[in-house]
Every structure is written in C-alpha cells, then in structure tokens.
N, C-alpha and C positions, 0 to 999 in steps of 0.2 A: 935851617930846617934839616932834620936828621932823616937819612934814607932808611927805609925798612927793607930788610932782606926778604926775598920771596920764600914762601913756605914750601918745603920739600918733604916727601915721604921719608920716614925713618927706615933705614936699612941697616942690617947687621951682617957681618961676614959669617959664612957657613962654617960650622965648627970642624968640618971634615976637609973641604976643598978651598975654603976662603972666599968663595964668590959671594958678592953682596946679594942679599935676599931679604924679603920682608920678614919681620919677626914672627916666630911661631914657637910652639911648645918644645919642639925638638931642636930648635936653632940650626936647622939643616935646610939646604935648598931642595927643590923638587927632584933634581937628578939623584942626589944622594939618598933621599927618602925612597925613591923608586928602586934603587939598588939594594937598600936595606930590607925593604918589604917586598919579597918576590911574589908577585901575584900569580905567576905561572905555576908555582908549586901548589898554591891553593886551588887553582882551577883544574890542575891535572889530577888531583886526588879524587878517588871515588867514594862511595858511601862507606861508613865505618872504618875510615882510614885506609881503604884499598889503594894500591898504587895507581890504578887507572879507573876512570869511569867506564861503564859498560852498557852497551845497548843489546837488547835481546831480540832474536829473530826465530820464528818457528821454521824448522827444517822442512815440514810437510807442506804448509800453505804459503811459506815465504813472507808472512806478514811480520811487522815489527810491533813490539809491545809499547804502547803509549801509557797505559795504566795496567793495574793487575788484571782487570777484567775486559780490557779493550785492546784489540790489535787492529792494525790497519796496514794497507799496502803503501809502499813508498819506493820510488825509483832511486837509482844511484845519484847522489849529489843533487837531490831535489829539495825544494823548500820544505816539504813535509818531513823528509828525513832529517833535515837540519833542525827543525823544531823538536824532533824526538831526541836528537843528540844534546841540544841545549837543556832539555828537561832532565837528562841523565846526569848533568854536572851539578853536584850538591852545592858548590860555591855560588851558583847563580840563583839559588832559591831565595825566596823572600825572608826566610828565617835565618839565613846565614849571617854571621857577624865577623868582621864589618860588612856592611851591605855593599855589594858590587853592582854597579849600574852598567848594563850592556849597551854599548853605543852602536856597534856594528858587528856583523858576523858573516863569514864567507867560507867557501870550501878551499882546501888545499888538496891537490890531486894525489891519490894513492893508488897503488896497484889493485885492480878489482878483486883479486883472490887473496889479498893479504889479511882480510878480516880486521882491518884497521880503518878508522876514520880520522882525518885531520881537519880541524876547523881553525880559522884565523879569527880571533876575537879582539875587539877593542873595548876595554872596560875602564870604568872610572870609579874612584872611591875616595872617601875622606879619611886621611890618616893624620891624626893629631892636628886637626883644623887646617890641613893642607890638602888640596885636591891633587890627586895623582892619577894620571891616565896612561895606560900601557896597551900595546898591541902584542899579543902573545899567540902562539900556535899550540893548540891543545890536541893531544892524541887520545882517541877513545878506542876501546876494544869492542868487537862484535862477537857475541856468543849465541849458540843455538839453545833455545829452550822452547819446549812444546807449549802451544797455546791451549786454552781451555776447550775450544771447539774440537781441535784435533785429538785432544786427550780423551774426549768422550767417545770418539770413534774406535778407540782401542780398549774400551771398557764396556761393561754391560749397560751403562747408563747413557745410551746414545740418544734418547729422547725423553722429554718430560711431559709433553702434552700431545694428545691425539684428537684429531677432528674426524668424526665419522659422518660422512655425507650419505644419506640414504633416500631413495624414492621407491616405496614399496607398491609395485603394481604386478599384475599377472605377467608371467614370463613371455607370453606372446604379444603383450601390449608394448608399444614403443615408449621409451622413457625420454620424452622430449625435454623434461626439466633438467635432467643430468646433462643432456647434450647442450642446452643453452648455457649452463654453468661452465661446462668445459670450454666453450667458445669465449665466454667472458674472461676466464682465467688465462686463456691463451693470449688474449690481447693485453692483459695487465701484467707486465713484468714486475712491477714494484710489489704487488701483493704476493707474488710467488717466490720472492727472494729468500724468505725465511723457511720455506718448506724443505725438510731434509729428505723425505722419501714419500712416494705415492704408491699405494697398493690398490689394485682393482679387485673388488670383492663383489659378491652377489648383491644386487640392488644399489650399488654405489661405489664409493672410494674411501680410502683411509689416508689422511694427511698427517705427517709426523712433524713436530716442532720441538725446539730446544727449551722453550719456556711457555708458560700459560698465557702470558701477555700477547705473544705472537699468535697463538691459537685463537684467542678472543678477538683480536683484530681481524683475523682471517674469517671467522664465523660471522662477524658483523658485516663484512663485505658481502658474504654469501646471502645474508638476510636482505640486503638492498637489491640483490639481483633476482631472487626467487622467493616465493612464499614458503616459509619453513618455521618449525618450532625448534628452539635451541635449549638444550639441557646440559648441565655440567655436573660431573661426578668426579670423585677423587679416590685414590687407593694408596694405602700405606705400603711402601716397598721395604724400607728399613728404618731403624730408629737408633739414635745414639743417646742413651740415657745420661752418659757422663757430660756431654756438651749440650744436652737438651736440644738436639736437632733431629730432623726427620726428613727422609727422602720420599717425596710424594709424586705420584703420576696421576695426571688429570685426563679425563675423557670428555670431549665436547661432542654431543650427538646433535646433528642437524637433520631433522626429519622434514623432507619436502612434502608438501601437500600432493597427494597422488594424482591430481587432475592435470591433464594436458589440453592443449587447444584442440577443439573439435570433438572432445569427449561428450557423450550423452549421459547425463547424470539424473538419477531418480532422487528426488528430495521428498522426505516425509513431511507431513503437515506441520509439525512443530518447528520446522526450520526454513520454510519456503519464503518467509519475509514478504517482500513486495511482489513476488512472482505469483501470477494468477493460476498457473498450473503446477504440476509436480514434476514435469520433465523440463530440464534446462540444458542448454548447450554452452559449453565453455568457449567463449569468444576470444579471450586474451588471458595470458598469465604473466604477471609482473611480480611486484612485492605482494600483491593480492590477486585473487582469482575473480575474473569478470564472468558472470553468468547471465544468460538471456533465456527468457521463456521460449520453449521450442515452438509454441503456437501463440505468438503475441497478439494482443488485440490491436486492431489498426488505429483505433481512436486514442489509445494510451500506450504508445510504443515505448516512451521513456520510463513508464512504470513497470515495464516488463524486464528491467535490467537490475542486477544486484551485484555488489562487490562482497566477496567472501574473504575475510582476513584469516591468517593461520590460527590465531587464538580462537576465533569463533568456530572454525572447522574442528579443531581438536577438542573443544568443549562438547560438541555434539557430533562426534565422528560417526556414530552409528546411524545417524539420520541421512547420510549421503551414501549413495551406491552408484557405481559406474555400471551402466547397462551395456553400453557399447563403446569400445575404444576408438580412437581417431583413425586407426588403420582399417576400420570397417566402413568408413564413409565412402560414398560413391559420388563423383562429380557429375553434374548434369547441366544442361542448358535450357533455360526457360524461353520458349518461343512466343508465347502469348499469355496474357493475363486478362481474365474477365472481372471487371469491377462491378 
C-alpha cells in the first residue's frame, strides 16, 4: 500500500527578501509590500496635492469647521475634534483609491500653541490582492478662517429675518400679553438660542434672526403661548443678475389680540355668539381668548361663555371694543347673597 503525502499550501519566496509567502500578483511578502507602498505619504497629503491636511478654526468664536456651512465647538484632543481631523484627510474619504479602511485612531500629544495636530491611525487596505495594515502618525495643520456667522457681524448683512411682536393697547392700559410672552421666553432657553438681537419698541419687541426658518419656528412658538395673527412679508435688498441670486429680508409680524384678563369688552350684535348680553369679561387668555357674559343667567351659566380665536377676532375686529382695562377693576368681598 502506497503512502499519500499530506497536502500543504503552496508558498513561493519573496522576490526581494526571499521569505516564503503565499503567491500573489507582486510575488512579494507583506513586509516588502508595506515598504514599497507608503501609506503615510498618502494620509499626510491634503486636498489638491497640498503637503498637509488642514483644519479650520474661527478666530472670533473659536469653532471648528465641519462643513462649509456648519461650525461647532470642540475641545483639545476631544472625540469631536478627532472626527473633524479625520474628515479633513482626503485619503480616508470613500471616493479615494485604493480604499483605506480605518481600524483605530488616537491622539499624539502636541504643544497647545503649535497649531498642529498629530493623530495615530491604524489603516488597512488591499494592494494587489494582499492585505496590508500599517500604523502611522499623521500631522495636520490648524489655520484660522472666519465662519459665516462671524462674517455677517462685520458686514451689513447681520440678519435676514425679523419678528415683530406687537400688542396694540392704550398707553395707560397694562400689556399683560407681552408680559406673559416674556416670562415664557425667559423659561425656554432652546427657543431663544437663535435670536441675534432684541429691541424694545412701542407696543412690543423686535427679534432678529439669521434665517427665515428660525423666525418661523419662533413665531410658531409664540402662537402656542398667546392669541395672535401672523403675517410674513419680504423685501428685496440686492440682486445679482449674473448669478441669478437675490438677497431678501423677511419680516414676520405677530399681532397679539389686544385683550387681557379682567378686561371689560363691548361686543356688537353681529359677533356676540352664545353670549346673552353685549358686555363680556375676559376670564382667561391662552392661544384663544375666553369671554364670559358680564351678567350671566343663573339657569344657563355654561351658555354664557365663549372662546374667541385670533382669526375670528381679526375678521370682525371693529365689533369688539375695550370699555375698561383690567387696571380699572376694584376687588370687593361678597358678605351675603339673597337667592
């Protein structure tokens, strides 16, 4: 009986160092391939063949650029700053050839004022059907470049949208609606973060924003807090006929219903609704105005109440008149009631 030799994998000597290795298109071992194809040189290069990759930081607000229109704060040697550095290396992008797979990334300490970053990267790639993995240290430069938000502060285009909040009442009457909105805004930090500037004007306030979307979100929040009518208008500031672009400024007008709690209101016949009389007292102001008949019938108390929406008020604005403001009310105590 003839013995059969065990099967073994075919190996060939490396054409450079002679070490036995698995056959491949280059006939080289992994060590020689790694020396021939320097991955550090590819990782070190910046865009358009620049010798170094560069991160950009705004000198004014100290934020780092993640995209052309987005900047964010990042601490030294933080994960957020590491992500920004990796995004600035062109060789790690998905469109780079050959494709480099990032295995690990970490910081290498540098002097804080050197305007340099050093990151230790472990990358893997396929070179002529051979998997090559290297650990390299890549140096990036940090440069100052003004962000779009700070750039607007040094030009005449500091704002794009304006929200005008108004409650038109007589000068001696208290404006409780504006006071309630002030308290609501003071408690909501998230809704105030996009406000650039606030100006106090007669009968209200002016709020300035960088874009129309921020102004619309702000006015939508105000509508949930108080009864108001919202109108938007726009104005052409400048126009570039060559590039077919225009610079527009928008104005969002928020008119609060002029009623406040405890106001005495005269309602004309065409708008009294379920109210039996023409005199009504404002009992509550939320997103709508709650009115109650000043002399309700005892047998139908629920029928003496009415809710007035902002749309209904401004459609028939002339049918409602404030006879006495809430500051003219006098508190008293009822000692006895004859039924």
